[in-house]
C-alpha positions as CSV (number, residue, x, y, z in Angstrom):
1,X,96.3,91.1,111.3
2,X,93.6,92.2,113.8
3,X,92.2,95.7,113.8
4,X,92.8,98.0,116.7
5,X,90.2,100.1,118.3
6,X,90.6,103.1,120.6
7,X,88.1,103.4,123.3
8,X,86.4,105.8,125.8
9,X,84.7,105.2,129.1
10,X,81.2,106.3,130.1
11,X,80.4,107.5,126.6
12,X,76.9,108.5,127.4
13,X,78.2,110.9,130.1
14,X,81.2,112.3,128.3
15,X,79.2,115.4,127.2
16,X,77.3,117.7,129.5
17,X,73.5,117.9,129.4
18,X,70.5,116.1,130.9
19,X,67.0,115.0,129.9
20,X,65.7,113.5,126.7
21,X,67.2,116.2,124.5
22,X,70.4,115.2,122.7
23,X,73.2,115.7,125.2
24,X,75.7,115.7,122.3
25,X,74.7,119.1,121.1
26,X,73.8,120.6,124.5
27,X,77.2,119.7,125.8
28,X,79.0,121.3,122.9
29,X,76.8,124.4,122.5
30,X,76.2,125.4,126.2
31,X,79.7,126.9,126.7
32,X,80.9,129.8,128.8
33,X,82.6,132.9,127.5
34,X,85.6,134.1,129.5
35,X,88.4,136.6,129.7
36,X,89.7,138.6,126.7
37,X,87.1,140.5,124.8
38,X,84.4,138.3,126.4
39,X,81.3,138.5,128.4
40,X,80.0,135.7,130.7
41,X,76.9,134.0,129.3
42,X,76.5,130.8,131.2
43,X,78.4,128.2,133.3
44,X,79.9,125.1,131.7
45,X,83.1,123.0,131.6
46,X,83.8,124.3,128.1
47,X,84.9,127.9,127.5
48,X,84.6,130.3,124.6
49,X,86.3,133.6,123.9
50,X,85.3,136.3,121.4
51,X,88.4,137.5,119.5
52,X,89.4,139.6,116.5
53,X,92.3,137.8,114.8
54,X,94.6,139.9,112.6
55,X,97.6,139.4,110.4
56,X,100.5,141.4,111.9
57,X,103.1,140.4,109.4
58,X,103.1,138.8,105.9
59,X,106.3,137.2,104.7
60,X,105.5,137.2,101.0
61,X,108.8,135.6,100.0
62,X,107.8,132.3,101.7
63,X,104.0,132.9,101.6
64,X,104.0,132.7,105.4
65,X,102.0,134.7,107.9
66,X,102.2,135.9,111.5
67,X,98.6,135.7,112.8
68,X,97.6,137.3,116.2
69,X,94.6,135.5,117.7
70,X,94.6,137.4,121.0
71,X,97.0,138.8,123.5
72,X,98.2,135.4,124.5
73,X,98.3,133.5,121.1
74,X,100.4,134.5,118.1
75,X,101.0,131.9,115.4
76,X,103.8,131.7,112.8
77,X,101.9,130.2,109.9
78,X,103.4,128.3,106.9
79,X,101.7,127.2,103.7
80,X,100.4,123.7,103.8
81,X,100.2,121.1,101.0
82,X,97.8,118.3,101.7
83,X,95.1,118.6,99.0
84,X,95.3,116.9,95.7
85,X,95.1,119.4,92.9
86,X,92.1,117.6,91.4
87,X,90.1,116.1,94.2
88,X,87.4,113.4,93.6
89,X,84.0,114.3,95.1
90,X,81.3,111.6,95.3
91,X,77.7,112.4,96.3
92,X,76.3,109.0,97.2
93,X,72.5,108.3,97.4
94,X,70.5,105.1,97.3
95,X,69.8,105.5,93.6
96,X,73.1,106.9,92.2
97,X,76.6,108.0,92.8
98,X,77.6,111.3,91.3
99,X,81.3,111.8,90.7
100,X,83.0,115.0,89.9
101,X,86.5,116.4,90.0
102,X,87.1,119.5,92.1
103,X,89.9,122.0,91.4
104,X,91.3,122.7,94.9
105,X,93.9,125.3,94.0
106,X,91.8,128.2,95.5
107,X,91.4,126.2,98.8
108,X,95.0,125.1,98.9
109,X,96.2,128.7,98.8
110,X,94.4,129.4,102.1
111,X,95.5,126.4,104.2
112,X,98.3,127.0,106.8
113,X,99.9,125.4,109.8
114,X,102.1,126.3,112.7
115,X,104.5,123.5,113.6
116,X,105.1,124.6,117.2
117,X,101.5,125.1,118.2
118,X,100.2,122.2,116.0
119,X,97.8,124.6,114.4
120,X,95.9,123.9,111.2
121,X,93.9,126.8,109.8
122,X,92.0,128.1,106.8
123,X,92.9,131.8,106.4
124,X,90.6,133.5,104.0
125,X,90.7,137.2,103.1
126,X,87.5,138.4,101.4
127,X,86.7,142.1,100.6
128,X,89.3,143.2,103.2
129,X,87.9,141.0,105.9
130,X,89.8,138.2,107.6
131,X,88.1,134.8,108.3
132,X,90.0,132.2,110.2
133,X,88.8,128.7,110.9
134,X,90.3,125.5,112.2
135,X,92.6,124.1,114.9
136,X,94.6,126.5,117.0
137,X,96.1,124.0,119.3
138,X,95.2,120.8,121.1
139,X,92.5,122.5,123.2
140,X,91.3,125.5,121.1
141,X,89.4,125.8,117.8
142,X,88.4,129.0,116.0
143,X,85.6,129.9,113.7
144,X,84.3,133.2,112.3
145,X,81.0,134.8,113.4
146,X,80.3,136.9,110.2
147,X,76.8,138.0,111.3
148,X,78.1,139.6,114.5
149,X,79.3,143.2,114.8
150,X,82.7,144.0,113.5
151,X,85.4,145.9,115.4
152,X,86.1,149.6,114.8
153,X,88.9,148.5,112.4
154,X,86.5,146.4,110.5
155,X,87.8,143.0,111.8
156,X,85.4,140.1,111.8
157,X,84.4,138.7,115.3
158,X,85.5,135.1,115.8
159,X,84.7,132.4,118.4
160,X,87.8,130.8,120.1
161,X,86.5,127.8,121.9
162,X,87.7,124.7,123.8
163,X,87.3,121.1,122.8
164,X,88.5,117.8,124.2
165,X,90.5,116.5,121.2
166,X,92.1,113.9,123.4
167,X,89.5,112.7,125.8
168,X,90.5,112.1,129.4
169,X,88.2,109.0,129.7
170,X,90.0,106.7,127.2
171,X,90.2,103.2,128.7
172,X,93.7,101.8,129.0
173,X,93.6,98.7,127.0
174,X,95.5,96.6,124.4
175,X,94.2,95.5,121.0
176,X,90.7,94.1,120.9
177,X,91.2,91.4,118.2
178,X,88.4,90.0,116.1
179,X,88.5,86.4,114.8
180,X,86.6,85.1,111.8
181,X,88.2,81.7,111.0
182,X,86.9,81.4,107.4
183,X,87.7,84.9,106.6
184,X,91.2,84.9,108.0
185,X,91.9,81.6,106.3
186,X,90.8,83.0,103.0
187,X,93.0,86.0,103.4
188,X,96.1,83.9,104.1
189,X,95.5,81.8,101.0
190,X,95.6,84.8,98.7
191,X,98.8,84.5,96.5
192,X,101.4,87.1,97.3
193,X,101.1,90.2,95.2
194,X,97.5,89.8,94.2
195,X,94.1,90.1,95.9
196,X,91.0,88.7,94.1
197,X,88.2,91.2,93.4
198,X,85.0,89.9,94.9
199,X,82.8,91.3,92.2
200,X,83.1,94.2,89.7
201,X,82.0,97.5,91.1
202,X,81.0,100.8,89.8
203,X,84.5,102.2,90.1
204,X,87.7,100.4,89.0
205,X,88.9,98.3,91.8
206,X,92.7,97.9,91.4
207,X,94.3,94.5,92.0
208,X,95.6,95.3,95.5
209,X,98.9,94.0,96.7
210,X,99.8,92.4,100.0
211,X,102.3,94.1,102.2
212,X,104.9,91.6,101.6
213,X,107.6,91.4,98.9
214,X,110.9,89.7,98.4
215,X,112.2,92.2,96.0
216,X,115.4,94.1,97.1
217,X,115.2,97.8,96.5
218,X,116.4,101.1,97.7
219,X,115.0,102.4,101.0
220,X,111.9,104.6,100.7
221,X,112.8,108.2,101.4
222,X,109.2,109.6,101.3
223,X,105.8,108.1,101.4
224,X,102.9,110.3,100.3
225,X,99.8,108.5,101.7
226,X,96.8,109.2,99.6
227,X,93.8,109.5,101.9
228,X,90.1,109.1,100.8
229,X,87.5,110.1,103.4
230,X,83.8,109.0,103.6
231,X,81.7,111.4,105.6
232,X,78.6,109.5,106.7
233,X,75.0,110.8,106.9
234,X,75.2,111.9,110.4
235,X,78.5,113.8,109.7
236,X,77.9,115.2,106.2
237,X,74.5,116.7,107.0
238,X,76.1,119.6,108.9
239,X,77.9,120.9,105.8
240,X,76.0,123.3,103.5
241,X,78.2,122.7,100.4
242,X,80.8,120.5,98.9
243,X,83.5,123.1,99.4
244,X,82.7,123.4,103.1
245,X,83.2,119.7,103.5
246,X,86.4,119.7,101.5
247,X,87.8,122.6,103.6
248,X,86.8,120.9,106.9
249,X,88.4,117.6,106.0
250,X,91.5,119.3,104.5
251,X,92.0,121.1,107.9
252,X,91.6,117.8,109.7
253,X,94.2,116.0,107.5
254,X,96.5,119.1,107.8
255,X,96.4,118.8,111.6
256,X,97.0,115.0,111.4
257,X,100.1,115.7,109.3
258,X,101.7,117.5,112.2
259,X,101.7,114.3,114.3
260,X,104.1,112.7,111.8
261,X,106.7,115.4,111.4
262,X,109.5,113.6,113.2
263,X,109.2,110.4,111.1
264,X,112.2,109.8,108.9
265,X,113.3,107.2,106.4
266,X,110.6,107.5,105.1
267,X,109.1,110.9,105.8
268,X,105.3,110.5,105.9
269,X,103.1,113.0,104.1
270,X,99.4,112.9,103.6
271,X,97.5,113.9,100.4
272,X,93.7,114.3,100.5
273,X,92.6,112.8,97.2
274,X,88.8,112.3,97.5
275,X,85.7,112.3,99.6
276,X,82.3,110.8,99.6
277,X,79.4,112.8,101.0
278,X,77.2,109.9,101.9
279,X,73.4,110.3,101.9
280,X,72.8,106.5,102.3
281,X,75.2,104.6,104.6
282,X,75.0,101.1,103.0
283,X,78.3,100.3,104.7
284,X,77.1,101.1,108.2
285,X,75.9,98.6,110.9
286,X,73.7,100.7,113.2
287,X,72.7,99.3,116.6
288,X,70.6,101.3,119.0
289,X,71.6,104.5,117.3
290,X,75.3,103.7,117.4
291,X,77.8,102.5,114.8
292,X,78.9,98.9,115.6
293,X,82.6,99.0,114.9
294,X,83.5,95.5,113.8
295,X,80.6,94.8,111.6
296,X,81.0,98.3,110.0
297,X,84.7,97.8,109.2
298,X,83.8,94.4,107.6
299,X,81.1,96.1,105.5
300,X,83.5,99.0,104.8
301,X,86.0,96.5,103.3
302,X,83.2,95.1,101.1
303,X,82.2,98.6,100.1
304,X,85.7,99.2,98.9
305,X,86.1,95.8,97.2
306,X,82.8,96.3,95.3
307,X,84.2,99.4,93.6
308,X,82.5,102.2,95.5
309,X,85.6,104.3,96.0
310,X,86.9,106.0,92.9
311,X,90.6,106.4,92.1
312,X,93.2,104.2,93.9
313,X,93.8,105.8,97.4
314,X,96.2,104.2,99.8
315,X,93.8,104.4,102.8
316,X,90.0,104.9,103.2
317,X,88.8,106.6,106.4
318,X,85.2,106.7,107.5
319,X,84.5,109.9,109.5
320,X,81.3,109.3,111.4
321,X,79.0,111.6,113.3
322,X,77.5,108.6,115.2
323,X,78.8,107.2,118.5
324,X,80.8,104.1,117.8
325,X,80.1,100.9,119.8
326,X,81.2,97.3,119.9
327,X,79.4,94.1,120.9
328,X,81.0,91.6,123.3
329,X,79.1,88.6,124.5
330,X,75.8,90.0,123.4
331,X,76.4,93.3,125.3
332,X,76.7,96.6,123.4
333,X,79.6,98.7,124.7
334,X,79.5,102.4,123.8
335,X,83.2,103.0,124.6
336,X,84.8,102.8,121.2
337,X,86.1,105.9,119.4
338,X,87.9,104.3,116.4
339,X,88.9,101.2,114.7
340,X,91.5,100.3,112.0
341,X,93.2,97.3,110.3
342,X,96.8,97.2,111.3
343,X,99.1,97.5,108.2
344,X,96.0,97.7,106.0
345,X,97.5,100.5,103.8
346,X,97.4,99.6,100.1
347,X,95.8,96.2,100.7
348,X,92.1,95.3,100.4
349,X,91.9,96.0,104.2
350,X,93.0,99.7,103.8
351,X,90.0,100.9,105.8
352,X,89.6,102.6,109.2
353,X,86.8,104.5,111.0
354,X,86.6,107.2,113.7
355,X,84.3,109.5,115.5
356,X,84.1,113.3,114.8
357,X,81.6,115.8,115.8
358,X,81.1,117.8,112.7
359,X,82.4,121.4,112.7
360,X,84.4,120.8,116.0
361,X,87.6,119.1,114.6
362,X,87.6,117.0,117.7
363,X,88.3,113.8,115.7
364,X,91.9,114.8,114.7
365,X,93.4,112.5,117.4
366,X,91.3,109.6,116.4
367,X,92.1,110.0,112.8
368,X,95.9,110.3,113.4
369,X,95.8,107.3,115.7
370,X,93.8,105.0,113.4
371,X,95.8,106.0,110.4
372,X,99.0,105.1,112.2
373,X,97.5,101.6,112.7
374,X,96.8,101.4,108.9
375,X,100.4,102.3,108.3
376,X,101.7,99.5,110.5
377,X,101.9,100.8,114.0
378,X,100.5,98.9,116.9
379,X,99.8,100.2,120.4
380,X,102.9,101.1,122.3
381,X,104.3,98.4,124.5
382,X,103.8,98.3,128.3
383,X,107.5,98.0,129.0
384,X,110.1,99.9,126.9
385,X,113.0,102.3,127.6
386,X,112.0,104.7,124.8
387,X,108.3,104.2,124.1
388,X,106.5,102.6,127.0
389,X,102.7,103.0,127.2
390,X,103.1,105.3,130.2
391,X,105.0,107.9,128.2
392,X,101.7,108.8,126.4
393,X,102.8,108.9,122.7
394,X,100.2,108.9,119.9
395,X,99.7,105.1,120.1
396,X,99.0,105.1,123.8
397,X,95.9,106.3,125.7
398,X,97.9,107.8,128.5
399,X,98.2,111.6,128.7
400,X,101.7,112.3,127.6
401,X,101.7,116.1,127.1
402,X,103.6,116.9,123.9
403,X,104.3,113.2,123.4
404,X,100.7,112.8,122.4
405,X,101.4,114.7,119.2
406,X,104.1,112.5,117.9
407,X,104.9,108.9,117.2
408,X,107.1,106.9,119.6
409,X,110.3,105.3,118.1
410,X,108.5,101.9,118.3
411,X,105.7,103.2,116.2
412,X,108.1,104.7,113.7
413,X,110.0,101.5,113.5
414,X,106.8,99.5,112.8
415,X,105.7,101.9,110.1
416,X,109.2,101.9,108.6
417,X,109.3,98.1,108.4
418,X,105.8,97.9,106.9
419,X,106.5,100.6,104.3
420,X,109.7,98.8,103.3
421,X,107.5,95.8,102.3
422,X,105.0,97.8,100.2
423,X,105.2,97.5,96.5
424,X,106.3,100.4,94.3
425,X,102.7,100.7,92.9
426,X,101.7,101.7,96.4
427,X,104.6,104.1,97.0
428,X,104.5,105.8,93.6
429,X,101.0,105.5,92.2
430,X,98.8,108.6,92.4
431,X,95.0,108.2,92.8
432,X,93.3,109.9,89.9
433,X,90.4,109.6,87.5
434,X,91.3,108.9,83.9
435,X,90.3,111.8,81.7
436,X,90.2,111.7,77.9
437,X,90.4,114.9,75.8
438,X,88.8,114.9,72.4
439,X,90.8,117.1,70.0
440,X,89.6,117.8,66.4
441,X,91.8,120.1,64.3
442,X,90.2,122.9,62.3
443,X,87.3,123.5,64.7
444,X,86.3,123.7,68.4
445,X,85.9,120.2,69.9
446,X,82.3,120.7,70.8
447,X,81.5,121.5,67.2
448,X,82.7,118.1,66.0
449,X,81.5,115.8,68.8
450,X,78.0,115.6,70.5
451,X,77.5,115.5,74.2
452,X,76.3,111.8,74.0
453,X,79.4,110.8,71.9
454,X,81.7,112.6,74.3
455,X,80.4,110.7,77.3
456,X,80.6,107.4,75.3
457,X,84.3,108.1,74.5
458,X,85.5,109.1,78.0
459,X,83.7,106.1,79.6
460,X,84.3,103.5,76.9
461,X,87.5,102.0,78.2
462,X,86.3,102.0,81.8
463,X,83.0,100.2,81.0
464,X,84.8,97.6,78.9
465,X,87.4,97.0,81.6
466,X,84.7,96.5,84.2
467,X,82.5,94.4,81.9
468,X,79.6,96.8,82.1
469,X,77.5,96.3,79.0
470,X,75.5,99.5,79.0
471,X,76.5,102.6,77.1
472,X,77.3,105.9,78.7
473,X,75.0,108.8,78.0
474,X,74.8,112.5,78.6
475,X,72.4,114.3,81.0
476,X,72.2,118.1,80.8
477,X,70.1,119.6,83.6
478,X,69.5,123.3,82.9
479,X,71.1,124.4,86.2
480,X,74.3,122.6,85.2
481,X,74.2,123.5,81.5
482,X,74.0,127.2,82.3
483,X,77.4,126.8,84.0
484,X,78.7,124.8,81.0
485,X,78.6,121.5,82.9
486,X,76.8,118.3,82.3
487,X,76.7,114.7,83.6
488,X,78.1,111.6,81.9
489,X,76.1,108.6,83.2
490,X,75.7,104.9,82.9
491,X,73.2,102.3,84.3
492,X,74.3,99.3,86.3
493,X,72.2,96.9,88.4
494,X,69.3,99.3,88.6
495,X,71.4,102.3,89.6
496,X,72.5,105.2,87.6
497,X,76.1,106.4,88.1
498,X,77.0,109.9,87.0
499,X,80.1,112.1,86.9
500,X,79.9,115.9,86.4
501,X,82.1,117.1,83.6
502,X,82.7,120.3,81.8
503,X,81.0,120.9,78.4
504,X,83.5,121.2,75.6
505,X,84.3,124.4,73.9
506,X,81.7,125.0,71.1
507,X,79.2,122.3,72.4
508,X,75.5,123.2,72.8
509,X,74.4,124.0,76.3
510,X,70.9,125.6,76.6
511,X,68.8,126.1,73.5
512,X,70.8,127.5,70.7
513,X,73.5,128.7,73.0
514,X,77.0,127.1,73.1
515,X,79.9,127.1,75.6
516,X,82.9,129.3,75.4
517,X,85.4,129.5,78.2
518,X,82.8,128.3,80.7
519,X,80.1,130.8,79.5
520,X,76.8,129.5,78.0
521,X,75.7,132.2,75.5
522,X,75.0,133.0,71.9
523,X,78.7,132.8,70.8
524,X,79.8,133.3,67.2
525,X,82.1,130.6,65.9
526,X,84.2,130.4,62.8
527,X,84.8,127.2,61.0
528,X,88.6,126.7,60.4
C-alpha cells in the first residue's frame, strides 16, 4: 500500500523571525509573557506564563494527583503505563552501535495523564520541590525553570507556554502515493506469512509476517503496540542525557495514547520499548537541509531490514528535528510534516517519520496521525455521514475542535479490520533483548566466569543465528567499571557493536577490586 504524508503550507514562513539567523529558534524563543504571575517581555504571536504549579490533593489509593497549574487550570492526573520495564537504548555512531537496557521503573512512577484535558506530564518531586514537564493541553506546554527564584512557599517557577501542535496551515489533500514498479512487484510476490531478510544485520531481524491470514480465531480484545523511536541527529542533540530523551519521548507517546481512548475491539495501547539516539543518520536523505520524505522512508525500511533495530517492535518511528520535504517533478516542496506506510505494522514496512521540534512536544499530532496510518487507517473520506473529512478527526487536516483528538469511526473500522488480519506473533510477542544468566553453585558467579567468557556466553546464540563468525569480547572502561558495568562487544564488517551490561557479583572491576551489589570495592568473599 502507498504511504500517506501529512503536509503544511508555506513551511519557511510558519515560524516567526527574519534575516539569516535560523527562524526556527527565533520563532519559538521570542515569546510574550502574559497575565497570571507574568510580566510583559516582548511582543509575539506565542505567549508564555510564569506559574508555580502545586499538588492540592493526593489520592494515594489510586496513586492519582490533583495538580493546580494556575487559577484557570487544575488537572486530575492518573498514573500512566506506556514504558517498557526494560527499555532498549541504542547510541548509534558511524563506527559502532552501543546497546544497553534501561530500567524505567523510576521514570514510570512519575508519568501521569489527564483524560479530559489530554494532558501528559512528568511530575517529579525532589527534595520537597515539585517539577512538572510536558503537555498540559493542545495549546499549552509546561517546563520547570529551576534556576529562577522560588516562591515564598518554596515552589519552583515554571514556564507555561503556547505551541501550535496542530498547525493551521496544513494543506487539505488526499494521499500522495509513490510508485516503484519493481519494488511493489517484489513485495506482492513475497509468500504469505514470510518476508525475506535482505541481508543479516547487527540485530536479529525477525521473519516479519504480512498483514493477511486465513486462520479463524477469536477477535482481538486488546492490542499493545510496541513502539521503537529513532531520534535523529538534529533532534537528539538537544538532550543532555539518555534519561532526558527517554522521558521526553515517553511523554510524547503518553500524549499520543490519549488519541486512541475511544477505540474498542480492540483497545489500542502503546508501549515505548526502545530508542536510538542517532549520531550518524545513515537512513536520512537530506536535500537542501531538509529530510526528503520518500527517499528517507525507503532507506528507513532498509535500515530496519538490515538489523539496525534491536528487539522486535511493532512499529518504528523516526522523530526528526529537520524540516521534511518531498520532491515532485524535480521541485523540492517543503510542505510535508510526516509520512507513513499504511498498514505497515508488524511487516517489513513498519516505519513512519514525523517532525518534532525537540523540547517543544509539538510533534504529538504528527506522531499520532502517522501511527494511525501504520495501524491501517487512511485519511477520512470526503463524503460520509459519520466521519467526513470536514468533521476534522485525527485523520483529517481540517480543524475539528475536540474531534482532532480522536479517531473517526471510519478510522477505527480500518484499524480493526487490519488488526484482525495480523498474526498472533504480532499481537502477543513482546520486544525484548535475550539475556542469559550464568549461575554457578557454591560461589558468586563472577568468581567462576571471566568477563570475556561471560560476553562470549550471552552473545554465542545470537552470533551463531546471524552467521557472525567473530567472537564476543569484553571491554571495561574505567568510568563504567567503577559503576560495576562493562561492555560486551563484537566486530562485524569493520564496525564494533557493543552492549552495556552489569558486571556479575564477584567479578573483577578496577584493579584488585570486585563488584558486590553494584559497588566496585575491596570486598571479602568466602568460597562456598
